C-alpha positions, 0 to 999 in steps of 0.5 A: 670263535674261540678269543670270544671265548676267552674274553669271556671267561676273562670278563667272567673271572675279573667279576667274579674276583672283584665280589670275592669277600672274607676273612683273612687267616690273621683275621681270624687268628686276632678274634680268636686270640680276643675270644681267650683273653675274654675266656681267661677273664671271665671264667674265673670269676664266675667260678668266684660266685659260684664260691661265694652261692656255695658259702651263702647256702651254708650261712643261711641253711646255718640260720634256719636249723638255728630257728629251727633248734630253738624252736624245738627248746621251745616246745620241748623245754627237757630235749635235747638233740642233734639230729636234724630230722627231728627239726624238720616238724619245726621248719628246718628243709636239710637241702642239698647244702645242709648234709654235714650240719653237726649239732652240739649240744650241751643243756641250753648250749649249743652249737650248729656247723657245716662244711662249705660245698666251695672249693675252699671248703670252709667252716661254717657256725651258728651257736645259741648266742651268735649269727653265722660265723666262719669256724667251727662249734670247737674253734668257738667264737673266740679263734674265729672272730670274722663274721661272715659275710 
């Protein structure tokens, strides 16, 4: 009787060992290594895309502020403002990315500059005769001839 039980247990163990499948430790480590390599490639690319989006946002805000400021000057030829809230009546919405915009005026000539919130903190400006460019109003187009993308 004991031999019958023992034979049955051996047969059951042999049957269980045939179905036992899984990953070895080496296979799991290779998979983790591959995922780590892919993450090391993808994360910097993703962060660069965020910086480009922040740069584009400030350039867009500068272009919108320029349009609103020109509209303000058309409606108020003798007016001169450096207040962004005044431009709200002329279509400019001081959004989250435009908190650092500054208007510099001098008669009919004006310049609006702002700083991107990207990791490089790039300065951009727009003037009465120029579109959005890298640089500041003080530097002017002569020292910042690179047109913003």
